[in-house]
py3Dmol code that shows the C-alpha trace and the ligand (Angstrom):
import py3Dmol

protein = """\
ATOM      1  CA  MET A   1      84.537 -20.218 135.656  1.00  0.00           C
ATOM      2  CA  LYS A   2      82.405 -22.384 137.823  1.00  0.00           C
ATOM      3  CA  ASN A   3      81.463 -25.749 136.229  1.00  0.00           C
ATOM      4  CA  ALA A   4      77.750 -26.443 135.316  1.00  0.00           C
ATOM      5  CA  THR A   5      75.822 -28.284 137.964  1.00  0.00           C
ATOM      6  CA  LYS A   6      75.574 -31.949 137.230  1.00  0.00           C
ATOM      7  CA  PHE A   7      72.982 -34.492 138.170  1.00  0.00           C
ATOM      8  CA  TRP A   8      73.998 -37.898 139.546  1.00  0.00           C
ATOM      9  CA  ALA A   9      71.641 -40.820 140.351  1.00  0.00           C
ATOM     10  CA  ILE A  10      72.100 -43.309 143.204  1.00  0.00           C
ATOM     11  CA  VAL A  11      70.323 -46.729 143.297  1.00  0.00           C
ATOM     12  CA  PRO A  12      70.282 -48.494 146.643  1.00  0.00           C
ATOM     13  CA  ALA A  13      70.081 -51.971 145.621  1.00  0.00           C
ATOM     14  CA  ALA A  14      71.609 -53.980 148.445  1.00  0.00           C
ATOM     15  CA  GLY A  15      68.377 -55.063 150.316  1.00  0.00           C
ATOM     16  CA  VAL A  16      67.249 -58.687 150.597  1.00  0.00           C
ATOM     17  CA  GLY A  17      63.613 -57.982 150.346  1.00  0.00           C
ATOM     18  CA  LYS A  18      62.398 -60.415 152.916  1.00  0.00           C
ATOM     19  CA  ARG A  19      58.726 -59.587 152.558  1.00  0.00           C
ATOM     20  CA  MET A  20      58.843 -60.944 148.940  1.00  0.00           C
ATOM     21  CA  GLN A  21      59.246 -64.529 150.137  1.00  0.00           C
ATOM     22  CA  ALA A  22      61.290 -65.354 147.114  1.00  0.00           C
ATOM     23  CA  ASP A  23      64.499 -67.313 146.421  1.00  0.00           C
ATOM     24  CA  ARG A  24      66.401 -64.032 145.528  1.00  0.00           C
ATOM     25  CA  PRO A  25      66.477 -60.353 146.517  1.00  0.00           C
ATOM     26  CA  LYS A  26      63.340 -58.607 144.849  1.00  0.00           C
ATOM     27  CA  GLN A  27      65.448 -56.382 142.646  1.00  0.00           C
ATOM     28  CA  TYR A  28      66.406 -59.572 140.798  1.00  0.00           C
ATOM     29  CA  LEU A  29      62.829 -60.787 140.303  1.00  0.00           C
ATOM     30  CA  PRO A  30      61.571 -61.069 136.560  1.00  0.00           C
ATOM     31  CA  LEU A  31      59.516 -58.150 135.422  1.00  0.00           C
ATOM     32  CA  THR A  32      58.285 -57.863 131.697  1.00  0.00           C
ATOM     33  CA  GLY A  33      61.427 -59.711 130.369  1.00  0.00           C
ATOM     34  CA  LYS A  34      64.118 -58.255 132.594  1.00  0.00           C
ATOM     35  CA  THR A  35      64.890 -58.032 136.218  1.00  0.00           C
ATOM     36  CA  VAL A  36      63.409 -55.282 138.335  1.00  0.00           C
ATOM     37  CA  LEU A  37      66.750 -53.719 138.831  1.00  0.00           C
ATOM     38  CA  GLU A  38      67.288 -53.530 134.943  1.00  0.00           C
ATOM     39  CA  GLN A  39      63.921 -52.079 134.525  1.00  0.00           C
ATOM     40  CA  THR A  40      64.636 -49.294 137.025  1.00  0.00           C
ATOM     41  CA  LEU A  41      68.108 -48.495 135.615  1.00  0.00           C
ATOM     42  CA  ASN A  42      66.706 -48.437 131.993  1.00  0.00           C
ATOM     43  CA  ARG A  43      64.185 -45.853 133.282  1.00  0.00           C
ATOM     44  CA  LEU A  44      66.957 -43.577 134.823  1.00  0.00           C
ATOM     45  CA  LEU A  45      69.158 -43.955 131.743  1.00  0.00           C
ATOM     46  CA  GLN A  46      66.296 -42.909 129.481  1.00  0.00           C
ATOM     47  CA  ALA A  47      65.756 -39.860 131.493  1.00  0.00           C
ATOM     48  CA  ASP A  48      68.942 -38.712 129.889  1.00  0.00           C
ATOM     49  CA  VAL A  49      70.042 -36.459 132.506  1.00  0.00           C
ATOM     50  CA  PHE A  50      72.502 -38.202 134.760  1.00  0.00           C
ATOM     51  CA  SER A  51      76.224 -37.917 134.439  1.00  0.00           C
ATOM     52  CA  ALA A  52      76.470 -41.388 135.972  1.00  0.00           C
ATOM     53  CA  ILE A  53      74.344 -43.861 138.080  1.00  0.00           C
ATOM     54  CA  ALA A  54      75.905 -45.292 141.217  1.00  0.00           C
ATOM     55  CA  VAL A  55      74.322 -48.582 142.269  1.00  0.00           C
ATOM     56  CA  ALA A  56      74.870 -49.841 145.803  1.00  0.00           C
ATOM     57  CA  ILE A  57      75.294 -53.771 145.611  1.00  0.00           C
ATOM     58  CA  SER A  58      75.690 -56.327 148.414  1.00  0.00           C
ATOM     59  CA  LYS A  59      79.103 -57.896 148.726  1.00  0.00           C
ATOM     60  CA  GLU A  60      77.640 -61.329 148.461  1.00  0.00           C
ATOM     61  CA  ASP A  61      75.411 -60.609 145.462  1.00  0.00           C
ATOM     62  CA  PRO A  62      75.945 -63.031 142.659  1.00  0.00           C
ATOM     63  CA  TYR A  63      73.347 -61.789 140.343  1.00  0.00           C
ATOM     64  CA  TRP A  64      74.585 -58.227 139.611  1.00  0.00           C
ATOM     65  CA  PRO A  65      77.691 -59.186 137.523  1.00  0.00           C
ATOM     66  CA  GLU A  66      75.448 -61.308 135.388  1.00  0.00           C
ATOM     67  CA  LEU A  67      73.465 -58.224 134.239  1.00  0.00           C
ATOM     68  CA  GLU A  68      74.712 -56.328 131.097  1.00  0.00           C
ATOM     69  CA  CYS A  69      73.865 -52.948 132.699  1.00  0.00           C
ATOM     70  CA  SER A  70      76.461 -53.738 135.364  1.00  0.00           C
ATOM     71  CA  ILE A  71      79.219 -52.849 132.787  1.00  0.00           C
ATOM     72  CA  HIS A  72      77.265 -49.927 131.118  1.00  0.00           C
ATOM     73  CA  GLU A  73      79.494 -46.925 130.708  1.00  0.00           C
ATOM     74  CA  LYS A  74      77.271 -44.659 132.976  1.00  0.00           C
ATOM     75  CA  VAL A  75      76.974 -47.201 135.763  1.00  0.00           C
ATOM     76  CA  ILE A  76      79.299 -47.294 138.672  1.00  0.00           C
ATOM     77  CA  THR A  77      79.136 -50.245 141.293  1.00  0.00           C
ATOM     78  CA  ALA A  78      79.493 -49.267 144.791  1.00  0.00           C
ATOM     79  CA  SER A  79      79.289 -51.749 147.849  1.00  0.00           C
ATOM     80  CA  GLY A  80      76.092 -51.877 149.873  1.00  0.00           C
ATOM     81  CA  GLY A  81      75.804 -51.258 153.660  1.00  0.00           C
ATOM     82  CA  LYS A  82      73.853 -52.863 156.586  1.00  0.00           C
ATOM     83  CA  GLU A  83      70.916 -50.315 156.246  1.00  0.00           C
ATOM     84  CA  ARG A  84      69.573 -48.357 153.144  1.00  0.00           C
ATOM     85  CA  ALA A  85      71.165 -45.261 154.427  1.00  0.00           C
ATOM     86  CA  ASP A  86      74.554 -46.905 154.551  1.00  0.00           C
ATOM     87  CA  SER A  87      74.188 -48.174 151.049  1.00  0.00           C
ATOM     88  CA  VAL A  88      73.459 -44.584 149.905  1.00  0.00           C
ATOM     89  CA  LEU A  89      76.334 -43.102 151.800  1.00  0.00           C
ATOM     90  CA  SER A  90      78.641 -45.614 150.147  1.00  0.00           C
ATOM     91  CA  ALA A  91      77.398 -44.797 146.648  1.00  0.00           C
ATOM     92  CA  LEU A  92      77.827 -41.129 147.405  1.00  0.00           C
ATOM     93  CA  LYS A  93      81.331 -41.840 148.369  1.00  0.00           C
ATOM     94  CA  SER A  94      82.044 -43.739 145.196  1.00  0.00           C
ATOM     95  CA  LEU A  95      81.262 -40.422 143.248  1.00  0.00           C
ATOM     96  CA  ARG A  96      83.314 -38.284 145.482  1.00  0.00           C
ATOM     97  CA  LYS A  97      86.101 -37.688 142.818  1.00  0.00           C
ATOM     98  CA  GLN A  98      83.688 -36.691 139.957  1.00  0.00           C
ATOM     99  CA  ALA A  99      80.914 -34.854 141.841  1.00  0.00           C
ATOM    100  CA  SER A 100      81.090 -31.289 143.338  1.00  0.00           C
ATOM    101  CA  ASP A 101      79.284 -30.286 146.597  1.00  0.00           C
ATOM    102  CA  ASP A 102      76.657 -28.233 144.647  1.00  0.00           C
ATOM    103  CA  ASP A 103      75.863 -30.963 142.172  1.00  0.00           C
ATOM    104  CA  TRP A 104      72.411 -32.605 142.464  1.00  0.00           C
ATOM    105  CA  VAL A 105      71.945 -36.212 143.587  1.00  0.00           C
ATOM    106  CA  LEU A 106      68.739 -38.079 142.919  1.00  0.00           C
ATOM    107  CA  VAL A 107      68.542 -41.213 144.960  1.00  0.00           C
ATOM    108  CA  HIS A 108      65.942 -43.742 143.623  1.00  0.00           C
ATOM    109  CA  ASP A 109      64.984 -47.190 145.050  1.00  0.00           C
ATOM    110  CA  ALA A 110      65.933 -50.173 143.009  1.00  0.00           C
ATOM    111  CA  ALA A 111      62.580 -51.553 143.840  1.00  0.00           C
ATOM    112  CA  ARG A 112      60.628 -48.765 141.929  1.00  0.00           C
ATOM    113  CA  PRO A 113      60.963 -49.817 138.364  1.00  0.00           C
ATOM    114  CA  CYS A 114      57.708 -47.798 137.068  1.00  0.00           C
ATOM    115  CA  ILE A 115      59.427 -44.347 137.550  1.00  0.00           C
ATOM    116  CA  THR A 116      58.952 -42.194 134.415  1.00  0.00           C
ATOM    117  CA  SER A 117      60.906 -39.773 132.724  1.00  0.00           C
ATOM    118  CA  THR A 118      58.071 -37.235 133.277  1.00  0.00           C
ATOM    119  CA  ASP A 119      58.445 -37.510 137.028  1.00  0.00           C
ATOM    120  CA  ILE A 120      62.136 -37.391 137.014  1.00  0.00           C
ATOM    121  CA  HIS A 121      62.004 -34.135 134.995  1.00  0.00           C
ATOM    122  CA  PHE A 122      59.240 -32.670 136.782  1.00  0.00           C
ATOM    123  CA  LEU A 123      61.115 -33.198 140.180  1.00  0.00           C
ATOM    124  CA  ILE A 124      64.367 -31.582 138.638  1.00  0.00           C
ATOM    125  CA  LYS A 125      62.320 -28.611 137.254  1.00  0.00           C
ATOM    126  CA  SER A 126      60.515 -28.057 140.566  1.00  0.00           C
ATOM    127  CA  LEU A 127      63.659 -28.050 142.630  1.00  0.00           C
ATOM    128  CA  ASN A 128      66.557 -27.020 140.412  1.00  0.00           C
ATOM    129  CA  ASN A 129      66.596 -23.485 141.959  1.00  0.00           C
ATOM    130  CA  ASP A 130      65.919 -24.718 145.639  1.00  0.00           C
ATOM    131  CA  ASP A 131      68.268 -24.262 148.456  1.00  0.00           C
ATOM    132  CA  ILE A 132      67.667 -27.660 150.084  1.00  0.00           C
ATOM    133  CA  GLY A 133      65.835 -29.962 147.634  1.00  0.00           C
ATOM    134  CA  GLY A 134      63.124 -32.371 148.108  1.00  0.00           C
ATOM    135  CA  ILE A 135      61.233 -35.570 147.328  1.00  0.00           C
ATOM    136  CA  LEU A 136      58.447 -37.005 145.064  1.00  0.00           C
ATOM    137  CA  ALA A 137      55.529 -37.739 147.358  1.00  0.00           C
ATOM    138  CA  LEU A 138      51.928 -38.749 147.385  1.00  0.00           C
ATOM    139  CA  SER A 139      48.956 -37.498 149.242  1.00  0.00           C
ATOM    140  CA  SER A 140      46.824 -40.257 151.160  1.00  0.00           C
ATOM    141  CA  HIS A 141      43.344 -40.862 149.637  1.00  0.00           C
ATOM    142  CA  ASP A 142      42.508 -43.106 152.569  1.00  0.00           C
ATOM    143  CA  THR A 143      41.479 -41.920 155.994  1.00  0.00           C
ATOM    144  CA  LEU A 144      44.490 -42.621 158.308  1.00  0.00           C
ATOM    145  CA  LYS A 145      44.079 -44.049 161.902  1.00  0.00           C
ATOM    146  CA  ASN A 146      46.501 -43.930 164.938  1.00  0.00           C
ATOM    147  CA  VAL A 147      46.147 -47.401 166.635  1.00  0.00           C
ATOM    148  CA  ASP A 148      47.072 -48.992 169.832  1.00  0.00           C
ATOM    149  CA  GLY A 149      47.337 -52.655 169.049  1.00  0.00           C
ATOM    150  CA  ILE A 150      44.186 -53.146 166.944  1.00  0.00           C
ATOM    151  CA  LYS A 151      42.147 -50.305 168.677  1.00  0.00           C
ATOM    152  CA  ILE A 152      41.853 -47.042 167.049  1.00  0.00           C
ATOM    153  CA  THR A 153      43.119 -44.092 169.135  1.00  0.00           C
ATOM    154  CA  GLU A 154      42.437 -41.183 166.784  1.00  0.00           C
ATOM    155  CA  THR A 155      41.811 -40.254 163.161  1.00  0.00           C
ATOM    156  CA  ILE A 156      44.751 -38.221 161.719  1.00  0.00           C
ATOM    157  CA  ASP A 157      44.263 -35.140 159.577  1.00  0.00           C
ATOM    158  CA  ARG A 158      45.251 -36.610 156.188  1.00  0.00           C
ATOM    159  CA  SER A 159      45.577 -33.255 154.610  1.00  0.00           C
ATOM    160  CA  ILE A 160      49.014 -32.778 156.089  1.00  0.00           C
ATOM    161  CA  ILE A 161      50.246 -36.385 155.576  1.00  0.00           C
ATOM    162  CA  TRP A 162      52.207 -37.305 152.466  1.00  0.00           C
ATOM    163  CA  ARG A 163      53.807 -40.635 151.602  1.00  0.00           C
ATOM    164  CA  ALA A 164      57.462 -40.220 150.582  1.00  0.00           C
ATOM    165  CA  LEU A 165      58.474 -41.846 147.267  1.00  0.00           C
ATOM    166  CA  THR A 166      61.744 -41.591 145.389  1.00  0.00           C
ATOM    167  CA  PRO A 167      63.738 -40.149 143.590  1.00  0.00           C
ATOM    168  CA  GLN A 168      64.755 -37.803 146.545  1.00  0.00           C
ATOM    169  CA  MET A 169      66.950 -34.902 145.161  1.00  0.00           C
ATOM    170  CA  PHE A 170      69.460 -33.211 147.312  1.00  0.00           C
ATOM    171  CA  ARG A 171      72.893 -31.450 146.822  1.00  0.00           C
ATOM    172  CA  TYR A 172      75.892 -33.805 146.953  1.00  0.00           C
ATOM    173  CA  GLY A 173      77.587 -32.098 149.881  1.00  0.00           C
ATOM    174  CA  MET A 174      74.473 -31.430 151.965  1.00  0.00           C
ATOM    175  CA  LEU A 175      73.208 -35.036 151.481  1.00  0.00           C
ATOM    176  CA  LYS A 176      76.565 -36.570 152.514  1.00  0.00           C
ATOM    177  CA  HIS A 177      76.977 -34.255 155.453  1.00  0.00           C
ATOM    178  CA  ALA A 178      73.517 -35.242 156.622  1.00  0.00           C
ATOM    179  CA  LEU A 179      73.899 -38.919 156.134  1.00  0.00           C
ATOM    180  CA  GLU A 180      77.195 -39.014 157.897  1.00  0.00           C
ATOM    181  CA  ALA A 181      75.735 -37.120 160.854  1.00  0.00           C
ATOM    182  CA  ALA A 182      72.851 -39.594 161.097  1.00  0.00           C
ATOM    183  CA  GLU A 183      75.033 -42.726 160.805  1.00  0.00           C
ATOM    184  CA  GLY A 184      73.481 -45.704 162.694  1.00  0.00           C
ATOM    185  CA  ASN A 185      70.186 -43.907 163.528  1.00  0.00           C
ATOM    186  CA  PRO A 186      67.303 -46.438 162.588  1.00  0.00           C
ATOM    187  CA  ALA A 187      64.983 -43.531 162.074  1.00  0.00           C
ATOM    188  CA  VAL A 188      66.647 -42.493 158.803  1.00  0.00           C
ATOM    189  CA  THR A 189      64.569 -44.593 156.349  1.00  0.00           C
ATOM    190  CA  ASP A 190      64.994 -42.056 153.683  1.00  0.00           C
ATOM    191  CA  GLU A 191      67.274 -39.268 152.512  1.00  0.00           C
ATOM    192  CA  ALA A 192      64.901 -36.526 153.449  1.00  0.00           C
ATOM    193  CA  SER A 193      64.722 -37.746 157.062  1.00  0.00           C
ATOM    194  CA  ALA A 194      68.597 -37.311 157.424  1.00  0.00           C
ATOM    195  CA  LEU A 195      68.280 -33.532 156.191  1.00  0.00           C
ATOM    196  CA  GLU A 196      65.183 -33.092 158.569  1.00  0.00           C
ATOM    197  CA  MET A 197      67.618 -34.132 161.575  1.00  0.00           C
ATOM    198  CA  GLN A 198      69.772 -31.021 160.494  1.00  0.00           C
ATOM    199  CA  GLY A 199      66.833 -28.881 161.006  1.00  0.00           C
ATOM    200  CA  LEU A 200      66.199 -28.521 157.321  1.00  0.00           C
ATOM    201  CA  GLN A 201      62.940 -28.570 155.528  1.00  0.00           C
ATOM    202  CA  PRO A 202      63.020 -30.359 152.171  1.00  0.00           C
ATOM    203  CA  LYS A 203      60.084 -29.855 149.760  1.00  0.00           C
ATOM    204  CA  ILE A 204      57.545 -32.276 148.493  1.00  0.00           C
ATOM    205  CA  VAL A 205      56.816 -32.496 144.797  1.00  0.00           C
ATOM    206  CA  GLU A 206      53.574 -34.381 143.923  1.00  0.00           C
ATOM    207  CA  GLY A 207      54.687 -37.716 142.002  1.00  0.00           C
ATOM    208  CA  ARG A 208      52.627 -40.218 140.054  1.00  0.00           C
ATOM    209  CA  PRO A 209      50.851 -42.875 141.814  1.00  0.00           C
ATOM    210  CA  ASP A 210      52.288 -45.543 139.451  1.00  0.00           C
ATOM    211  CA  ASN A 211      55.708 -45.066 140.947  1.00  0.00           C
ATOM    212  CA  ILE A 212      55.084 -48.068 143.360  1.00  0.00           C
ATOM    213  CA  LYS A 213      57.807 -49.908 145.390  1.00  0.00           C
ATOM    214  CA  ILE A 214      57.788 -53.634 144.833  1.00  0.00           C
ATOM    215  CA  THR A 215      57.448 -54.877 148.408  1.00  0.00           C
ATOM    216  CA  ARG A 216      55.164 -57.916 148.367  1.00  0.00           C
ATOM    217  CA  PRO A 217      54.541 -60.672 145.761  1.00  0.00           C
ATOM    218  CA  GLU A 218      51.472 -59.060 144.275  1.00  0.00           C
ATOM    219  CA  ASP A 219      53.326 -55.841 143.473  1.00  0.00           C
ATOM    220  CA  LEU A 220      55.159 -57.507 140.661  1.00  0.00           C
ATOM    221  CA  ALA A 221      51.676 -58.085 138.610  1.00  0.00           C
ATOM    222  CA  LEU A 222      50.691 -54.457 139.525  1.00  0.00           C
ATOM    223  CA  ALA A 223      54.187 -52.969 138.125  1.00  0.00           C
ATOM    224  CA  GLN A 224      53.640 -55.032 134.980  1.00  0.00           C
ATOM    225  CA  PHE A 225      50.168 -53.690 134.519  1.00  0.00           C
ATOM    226  CA  TYR A 226      51.467 -50.001 135.016  1.00  0.00           C
ATOM    227  CA  MET A 227      54.554 -50.604 132.770  1.00  0.00           C
ATOM    228  CA  GLU A 228      52.148 -51.640 129.876  1.00  0.00           C
ATOM    229  CA  GLN A 229      49.764 -48.567 130.545  1.00  0.00           C
ATOM    230  CA  GLN A 230      52.856 -46.442 130.319  1.00  0.00           C
ATOM    231  CA  LYS A 231      53.767 -47.474 126.904  1.00  0.00           C
TER     232      LYS A 231
END
"""
ligand_1 = """\
21
C5P
O 63.447 -52.772 151.900
P 62.995 -51.505 151.251
O 61.996 -51.717 150.088
O 62.597 -50.340 152.162
O 64.437 -51.017 150.512
C 64.331 -49.821 149.714
C 65.689 -49.895 148.764
O 66.806 -49.862 149.629
C 65.640 -51.068 148.031
O 66.114 -50.805 146.646
C 66.882 -51.865 148.632
O 67.310 -52.722 147.724
C 67.747 -50.811 149.229
N 68.526 -51.257 150.288
C 69.951 -51.178 150.325
N 70.715 -51.554 151.507
C 70.200 -52.041 152.437
C 68.785 -52.120 152.536
C 67.915 -51.735 151.510
O 70.469 -50.677 149.271
N 70.957 -52.468 153.469
"""
view = py3Dmol.view(width=600, height=400)
view.addModel(protein, "pdb")
view.setStyle({"model": 0}, {"cartoon": {"style": "trace"}})
view.addModel(ligand_1, "xyz")
view.setStyle({"model": 1}, {"stick": {}})
view.zoomTo()
view.show()
């Protein structure tokens, strides 16, 4: 008898976050009493669907072993890579003995601590019977422009433009194959782009706008506000 499909989470957390101009990587900055990374992992654990969460951590990272969640029974530490895609591939490989090719993997940025169980469950419900998988995404409310330097060259039809968020949900085997085939390609800035390069068409699932990525200093205050609103 075939084993039931499992769900695994992967959290790339090996970035340095230069745009934060802080004394430590952004995933270790404080956010409502914990670090950003702890908040993110707590949210994934609360969703109560994952068999384990593989977290990709940079080799020179002194902060991770200090966190209680680094020894949580459902958390596996993997080594980070040069680019985000390398970190995700390394985390996938750390699950190789436990995961089956047909299992689902949800890759979620460490820097998105406002992810809700509602969004995770909605993504899973929307894609569970899909052949390829897909991503949470947001439509654009602003008018979008193509520019050359500072000169506008054209206005883009925003009805066909979506902003890619995470989690991004794909089958273990298909995602590993796509990331291995795309290794070293700088155009792979998310998991979906690796599958697109295989000629596949991942789906979009509309996510919540409060699932922001901490990128600049002011995003921490915004994340705090959203987390309070979500209570
Ligand atoms: O820099 P950016 O915000 O796009 O990073 C997205 C996520 O990828 C972050 O959680 C970051 O820690 C992670 N990352 C990684 N390994 C890298 C670069 C980024 O795990 N080499």
